[in-house]
C-alpha positions in Angstrom: 194.6 46.0 -17.3 194.9 49.8 -17.5 193.3 50.9 -21.0 195.6 54.2 -21.3 198.7 52.5 -20.3 198.0 49.6 -22.5 197.3 52.0 -25.4 200.4 53.7 -25.0 202.6 50.7 -24.8 201.0 49.2 -27.8 201.2 52.3 -29.8 204.9 52.7 -28.7 205.8 49.2 -29.7 204.2 49.3 -33.2 205.8 52.7 -34.0 209.3 51.5 -32.8 208.9 48.3 -34.9 207.7 50.5 -37.9 210.8 52.7 -37.6 213.1 49.5 -37.3 211.4 48.1 -40.3 212.0 51.3 -42.3 215.7 51.6 -41.3 216.5 47.9 -42.2 214.4 48.6 -45.6 216.7 51.8 -46.3 220.0 49.9 -45.2 219.3 46.5 -47.0 216.6 47.0 -49.7 217.0 43.8 -51.4 217.5 41.4 -48.4 214.4 43.3 -46.9 212.3 42.5 -50.1 213.3 38.9 -50.0 212.3 38.7 -46.2 209.0 40.4 -46.8 208.2 38.1 -49.7 209.0 35.2 -47.7 207.2 36.3 -44.5 203.9 37.0 -46.6 204.0 33.3 -48.4 205.5 34.6 -51.4 203.4 37.8 -52.1 205.7 40.0 -54.4 206.2 43.3 -52.6 208.5 44.4 -55.3 205.5 45.3 -57.3 204.8 48.2 -54.8 208.2 49.9 -55.6 207.8 52.9 -57.8 211.3 54.1 -58.1 210.3 57.6 -56.6 212.3 58.5 -53.4 210.4 59.0 -50.2 210.3 62.0 -48.2 210.6 61.9 -44.4 206.9 63.0 -44.4 206.2 59.7 -46.3 207.8 57.9 -43.6 206.5 59.9 -40.7 202.8 60.2 -41.7 202.1 56.5 -41.5 203.9 56.3 -38.0 201.6 58.8 -36.8 198.5 57.1 -38.1 199.7 53.7 -36.5 200.5 55.7 -33.1 197.0 57.0 -33.2 195.2 53.8 -34.4 197.3 51.2 -32.1 196.6 53.4 -29.1 192.8 53.3 -29.8 193.3 49.5 -30.3 195.1 49.1 -27.1 192.7 51.2 -25.0 189.8 49.1 -26.5 191.6 45.7 -26.0 192.3 46.5 -22.2 188.6 48.0 -21.8 187.2 45.0 -23.4 189.6 42.4 -21.5 188.4 44.0 -18.3 184.8 43.7 -19.1 185.1 40.1 -20.3 187.3 39.2 -17.3 185.1 40.8 -14.7 183.4 37.9 -12.8 180.7 40.1 -11.3 
């Protein structure tokens, strides 16, 4: 595996799914909450709703953090996979 390429691909995948998740939440907030509650075994995500509106920065900042974090995770994953898979 190529560590940098793996980091980029993982980072892009996570950010794209984050954006998709955000768009679905904005378009269909109640069905989205029902889905999230079901996905996490009944954990009530409605408790996290404050009623305050989100700015674009409130959405962009986590996307930036995810991009950086998952790039690092992807690079490490590929590097470790190469080391473990090396039969030398």
